N, C-alpha and C positions, 0 to 999 in steps of 0.2 A: 738285135736288142740285147743279146747275151754279152756282147763286148761292152756295151754301155753300162750294163749292170755290174759286170766284173770290174771295169775301170772305176766305177763309183765306189764299190765296196773297198777296193784297194786304196783309193784316195782317202776315204773316210778313216780307215784304219791307220794309214800312214800319217795323216795329219794329226789324228788323235795321239798317236805314239810320239810324234815330234813335240807336240804341245806338252804332253805328259813329261817327256824327258827334260825339256827346258824348265818347266815348273819344278820338277823334282830336284834339278841341280840348283835352281834359284833358292829353293827352300831348304836344301840340305848342304850341298857341296860348297856353295858360295859362303855359307856361314863360317867356314874355316879361314876365310880371307879377311884380314883386318882392314876395315875402312869405315868412314863416317856413315851415319844413317842417310844423309842426303845423297852421298855417292851411291850407296846401296840401292836407294829408290830409283835413282837415275839409271843404273845398270838394269834393274828389273824392268823398267819401262822400255829401255832400248832393246833388250833381248826379247821381250814380249812382242814388240813391233817387228823385230827381225824374224821371229817365228812366223808371224802372220804373212810377211812378205815371201818367205820360202814356201809357205802353204799355198799362197796365191800362185806362185810360180809353178808349183806342181800341177795345179789345175790348168794353168795356161799350157803347159807341156802336154797335158791330156787332150786339150782342144786341138793342138797341132797334130798330135798322133791320130786322134779321131777323125779329123777332117782330111788330112793329107795322106795318111797311110792306110787306115782302116776304112775310110770313106763311109762313116756311119752318120754323116750329117755335114752341115756347113754353117758358117757364120755369114749372115747376109746383112745388107744395109751398107754402112760405110765400108769402103774397100779395105781389106786386111792386107797390108803391104809388108809387115815385118813382125818380129817377136814382141815388140812393144804393144802392138795392137791386140795380140792375144792376151798379154799381161793386163792391158787396160780392161778388156772385156771380163777377164777373170776377177779383177778388183771390183768391178761393177756388180758382178754376180755374188761374189763372196760377202760383200757388205750389204747386199740386198738393195743397193741404190737403184738398179734397174733403169738406166737412162733410156734404153730403147733404140739407140742409134745403131747398135749391132744386135742382131737377133739370131739365135740358134735355130737350126731346123733339124728335122728328123730326130735321131736318137741323141744328138748333142743336147737337145732340150732336157732330157732326163738327167744328164750329167750336170747341167746348169742348175736344175732344181735341187739336186742333192748338194751341190756346192753352196747354194744359198742357205739351205738348212744347216749344213755343216759349219759354214762361216758364222751364222748367228750363234750357234752353240759355242764355238771356240771364242768368239768375241765376248760373249757373256761370261765364259770361264775366265778369260783374261781380266775382265772388269772386276770380277769378284776377287780374283787372286791379287790384283794390284790394290784393291781397296783394303784387303786384309794386311798386305805388306805395309801400306801407308799407316794403318792403325798401329801396327806393331813397331815400326821403325821411326815414324815421324813424331817429333815432339810437338804436339798440338799447342801446348801452352806457349812455347817460344814462337810459334808461327802466328797464332791467333791473338794472343794478348796485345802485341804492339798495334794490331789493327783495331782492337776494341778500345785501346787508349785513345787512338786518333778519332774514333767515332764519338767519344764521350764529350 
């Protein structure tokens, strides 16, 4: 159980720091680069998505390590044949989708639960960051007014 707790703490801290570093750069360092508001929003969304993909990959690597090297549990159900299967399971856990076609056993269940909680927090953080960025950079009048004119 100690290995699962240690891995979980490491993953939570690492994913938080990654998310923090990405958002710190997006809110500070990127402001020195001249670009349109639309392009800035697009870059914010793409880098946010990229951060989530890297975080999911970190958890997928933890499942490989936990199952194959540390032997603290296994993933049962559909046969795991390659890295993409671990990545798929990690996405399902991270987003709290919970398909149920692959099920963790033993101490990997603990890591999966922590990943779900961590994923929910990071996704909520991303949603609020992206909302704030859109309010700051997006010209709502130029986006919404043409739509309102068509509706009248």
